[in-house]
C-alpha positions, 0 to 999 in steps of 0.5 A: 548350141554348143561348139564340139570343139569346146566341148571335146577340149574341155571334157577330154582333158578333164579327170572323171572327178573335174568332169563331174563337177563340170556337170554339177556346174553346167546343171545349175547354171543351164538348168539341163543336165550335161549328159543330157545336152550331149546326147541333143549336140551329138551323134555317133562314135563321138557321142558315145566316146564323150557319154562314156567319159562322164562315167567314172571308169568303174561305172563305164566297165559295168554299163559295157558289161551291161550291153555286152549282154543286152537284147539278142546276142551276145557281144563275146568279145566285149564280155571276154575283154572286161572280164579277162583284163580286169583284176580282182579289185576291178572286178570286186568293185565292179560287182557292187557297182553293176548291182547299184546300177541295174538291180541285177547281180553280174554273176546272174546275168552273165549265167545266163547269158552264156555256156558250157565251160566258156560261163563256168569260166567267167563265173570262176574270175567273177566269183574273184577267188584269186590269192593274194600275191604273197611274199613267200615263192613256193616252188613246190606248188608252182611245180605242181601247178605247172605239171597239172596244167600239163596233164590237164592238156597237152599230155592226154586226150582231150582237156581237163578244162576244170583244172585250167579254170581252177588254176586260172582263177584262183592263183596269184598273178605272180604265182600264175606267172612262175608257172607259166614259166616252169610249164615250159620244162613240162610241155613242148608248148608253151602256155598260149600254143598249148591253150590254141591246141586244146581249146576253140571259139570262146574258151580260147579266146577268154584263156589266151587274153588271160595268159596276156593280160598275167604277162603283160596287161598294157600290152595286151590293150596296146594290142587290141588297138592295134589289132582296131586299127588295122584295116582302112576303117577302125572298129569304133567301138573296141577303140572307145571302149579301150581308151575310155575305160583305160584312159584313167588307169593306165593309158601311158603305159598302153602307148609305150607298150604300143610304141615298143610293140608296133615300131609306131605311136598310138597318136599316129595310129589312130590318126590314120585309122579315124575322122573328124570330131570322133578322131580330134576327140581321140587324140586329145584324150591319147595326149600326144605322140610317142 
């Protein structure tokens, strides 16, 4: 029998490496895998959160991608968040681990589960062909890309989505930040407004996620958390996914952005919109009030 509070206390306050050592020792002493024991003792959102913490960041991202494409219907929202917010290095690592874990290619699974321009964009991102940031600022290329984005969208009737996909999936992030700045001297709308006018549905959400992450990735996650906790009861799936996947990456910076943008702390927001042991675990993972 587990004391849930002890489990929460220990597992949410350790690094993944430490959790792995604990699991190894647990199995040695109890002759039973810790993950199996957790499944038996916990349920609901708390169980999902704790089992998530037993995976490394990249294993967790790979599992969440798999889950977003499992069975009937795709969880496009999760798929967009996971693919469009991860950088080149993260995506390359996720692809490798995905293949290890599921004996399948992430690209093939995405291609089989999505269609049209939405599929083209996700596949272009997962191919990880993005340029590395350069020390040399290429003003001519910045201007060319800004003009191409404008001419492929707002300037014409219909949208040449392929041009948008190419530029947004291949250029380095610092370059794109300058491109979006320059874009404003061609277009009456900024990049995000242009996306909203030109494309709809999953494609719109994907492009918006990309642009938001190019501009400030931690703010993107802070806003996702805020949106997921707007109503009385939180969208626990989204909250769990962001808290678990970012807790060893940039959660402190997400907390800072959350407070700056929404004038209250992530900690207080979690406290108001979740309850019970699940709430205790999230607050412990959050690590403190700002």
